[in-house]
N, C-alpha and C positions, 0 to 999 in steps of 0.2 A: 504494499499499500504506500503510495507516494503522498508526502505532505507538502504543502506550499511553503514558500520561503519564510513567511512570518510565523507559521505554526498556528495551530488551531486556537490556542489560548490567546495569543497576541491578536489574532483576527477578531475573536469574540470581544476582547477588551476595547478595540477600536470601533467595532460595529455597534456595540451596545448603546452608546450615547446617540448615534445617528438613528438607530432603530427607535429609541425612545422619542427623539425629536419628531421623526416622521409619524409615529403613532399619535403624538399630540396634535400634529397638523391635521390628521384625519379625524380626530375626535371632536366633541362638541365645542371645545375651546380653540379649535384650529385657526379660526380667523384671528383670535387674540395672539396666538403664537406666531402666526405669519406676520402680523403687523409688528410685533416685537422684533422679529428677525429682520424685517426691512429696516427698522430704525437702527438696529445694530450695524447693518451693512452701510448705512449712511453716517456711521460713527456718532449716532445720537444715543441717548439713554434708552435702552430697549425695554426697561421695566416700567410698570405703572406706578412707580413711586419715585420721588426725588427728595433728596435731603435739602432742607432749607439752608441757604447760604448764611454764613456767620457774619459776613461783612457786606456793606453796600456795594453794589456794582457801580451805581451812580451816586456818589457821595456829594450831596448838594452843598456841603460845607466848603468844598473846593470852588463853588460858584458864589460864595459869600453868604449863604443861607445859614440859619441856626436850627439845630435839631431841637425842637420843643419837647417832643415825647416819642417814644418808640417802644413797641412791645418786645419783651425779651424772647429770644429764640433758644430753645433747648438744644443740647449737644447733638441729640439723635432725632430731632424733629423732622418728620417727613410729610410730604403732601402725597396723598394717595390719589389714585385715578379718579377722575370725575368728581371734583369737589361739588358740594351742594350750592346751587344758586339761591340766594335768599333776598326776597323783596323786603324793603325797609318801610314801605308805605302802609298805612292802615286804611281800612275801608273809607272811601270818600275823599282821601287825600290825593292831590295831584303832584305835590312836591312838599319837601320839608327843608328847613335851613340846616346848615352844616352842624351846628351845635346839637340839634335834635338828632341828626344822623349819628353823631358820635355816641350819644346816649343809647340810641336804638341798637347800634352795632354791638355794644356791650351787652345789652339786654338779650339780644338774639344769639349771643355766643359766637360772634364774628370778629375776633380780635386781630385778624391778619394785617400785617404792615408791608412796608416796601420790600423787605427781603423775601417775603412770600410771593409778592408780585414778580420780582426779578427771577425767582426760582421757576415760576410758571412761564415766564417769558422764554427761559432757556429750555423748558420742557412743555412746549405748547400742546403736545398730544394729551396732556393731563387736563386741559381745559375742555369742558363739555362743548360740543358743537353748537348747542342751543344758546350758549353764552355770547355768540357772535352778534346777536341783536341788541346787546346791552353794553354799557360801559361798566367795568368792575372796579369798585371803590375799596381801598385798603386804608381804613381809618386808624390802624395800629401805629402808623408813623405820621407825625405832624411836623412839617417844616415851616419856619418863618422866614420869609424872604426879606430882602433889604428894605422894601417899602413898608414893612410891618405886617402885611397880610400873611395869612396861614394857608398852606396847601397840604393836601394829602395825595399820595400816589393813586393812579388809576390805570387800568389797561383798557384799550379799545381796539376793536377789530377794524383793520384798514384794507379790506378787500382780499388780501392774501396772507396777512400776518398780523400778530398782535403788536401793539405799540404801547410803550410806557410813557405816561405823561403825569402832570401834576395839576390838580384842580383846586380852585379857591374854596376854602371851607365856608366862608361867609356867604357864598352863593347858594342857590337852591339846588336840590337834588330831586329829580323827577322819576317817573315810572320807567324810564329807559335805563335806570341804574340798578345794579345789584351788588350785594355783599357776597362773600364766599365763606364757607366753613367746611371742615372735614365731614364726610358722611359718617353717620354712626352705625 
């Protein structure tokens, strides 16, 4: 009986992970696995979680702004796939002011700040597709700019990608805005 060059055990060791991968592709989670594999090939995070960054990607202090408040980030804090979109308006409201938004965000358990927004910006596959029709507000970080006004970060969909900007807290926030929180 003739054996191949690798040997039966070596071949089984190499073939096992491939067999497992192709079994998963054919199973009920196949689309999820295929999507993760495509992200891996594009050198993106293939998993449906991302660790929240410990530092700001866009530190507004470098532009002369002052950090008024910021939600702390845990060492191992992650954002899981498809965070929950949360409306901050109550029945009959068309908009609320920024101070009320800050209170509601706390009451609704939506403490995310700029580092959460930047993590989502780098892992856009984690943002629910339905979120594209809203701007996403992150009240956990408040910046004061040179003129004295206060801004919070937000993400908005611009046709083919998400964009990070800053929005005036003293302005109104309407029905086209949403907060985010981890799904339970």
